[in-house]
N, C-alpha and C positions, 0 to 999 in steps of 0.2 A: 446650218448644221452640216456636219460630214459624216460619211459612211464609207467604209472600205468595201467597194462593190466587187462582186466576185469576178466579173469580166472587165472592169474599168478601172480598178484601183480606187484611190481615194477621190470621192466625188462630194462636191458642195451642193446642197439643195436647200430649199425652203419648204416649210410645212405644206404650203398650197400646191407644191409639185407632186406630192403624194396622192395615191389613190387608196381609198378604203374599200376592201373587198368584204362585203357583208357576209358573214358565216365563213369566210376564208375560202380557199379552194378545196376541192374534194380531197381528203387524206391530209390536208394541211390546215384544218379549221381553225387552229389556234393563232395562226399568222394572218393578219387582216390588213396590214399596213405595207404598201409597196411603192417603189419609186420606179416608173417606167424609164428606161434608159435606151434610146434607139441606137442601133449599130450603125445607122447611116442617118445623118442629120437632115438630108434631103426628103426622107419618107419614113413611114412607119411599117415598112414590109417586114422588119424583124426588130424585136425589142427584147431587151433583158429586163424582166420583171423582178427587180431586186427587192427582196424582203428587208423592211426597215426594223423588224422584230429579231432577225437572225441574219447576220452578214454572210454566212455560209449558204444561204438559201437564195437561189434565183431561178427563175423559169425563163425559157425562150419562148416567146409568143410571136405569132405572125399575123399579119393582116390577111384574113381568108379571101378577100376580095381580089387580092393581088395573085393569089394561087388559083382560085376558082371564080372568075368574074360572075358566074351564075349562081353563086352561093346565096341562098334566101333564108336565112334564119327567121323563124317565127316564134316569138316569145309571148308569154301569157300576159294578160292585162294585170295580173297580180304581180309579175316580175317588174313591169313597167311601174307599177304603183310603189313597189319596194325601192326601186331606183329613183323614185320621185321625178320620173320623166313624163312629160306631156305627150310625147309620141316617140315612135320608132326613130324618127329623124334625129332625136337627141342622143341616141345610142351608137357607140362604136363598138365593133366586135373584134375579138382577137382569139386565136386558137393556140392551144398549148401544144407545143412541139417536143418530140423526143428526138434529139440529134444523135445519130449513130454513125459509125464508121463502118463502111463507106457512107458518104452523105446521102446518097440516093435511097438508102435503107431507112432513112429518117421517117418519122410518122408524125401526123398532126391529127388532133382530136376535133373533128367537125361536129360531133354530136353534143358536146358540152363546152361551148365557147364561153369566153369571158365577155359579158355585156358590160360597157363603162358608159355611164351618164356623162357625156363630154361637159356639160354645164356645171356639175356640182362634184365630180370626181368619185362618185359613188359607183361601185361596180358588184357584180354578182356572177358567179359562174351559174350558168343556166343549162337545164337539160331540154334538148329539142326533142320533139315527139315525131320529127320527120324521119321516116325509115331510110331514106337515101343517105343519111349521114351517120357515120360510125365513130367509134372511139379511136380507131388506128386506121387512118388513110396513109398508105405509103406515098411519100412525097414524089418519088419518080413517076409512079402511076398517075398522080394528079397532073404533073407537068407534062407527061406524054400525052394524056387525054386532051389537055388544053391546046397542045401544039398540032393535034390532027385536024 
């Protein structure tokens, strides 16, 4: 199949390349099928999460562990069950970012990451109860903190 991806132009994909976000992303509940397209084929530090339901809709997600090596999301047993995961080891986490100009003013949402079961490609945006994580962490603050 093909899709005209927002940041990549025409992309060919297979059904099993897609992820299914249970209940969609907050504010975008009706869109549940996405194609993850890495900006760098070498790693998953930044990915375009391209909607397969609406070609104009794409989110930039980042691997939070590359931004904050000490990021320790704790999700509920219920969320693990919904994702059909045996353990947290089956889950990959991504944080939704808002890219701004200038880039250092961009933000990432560490409070409500996207949890993806790497084995079955089911995903869910989860809400963490950990008070140290907010909805809008400024990217330059995170990078500066990690560099100290």
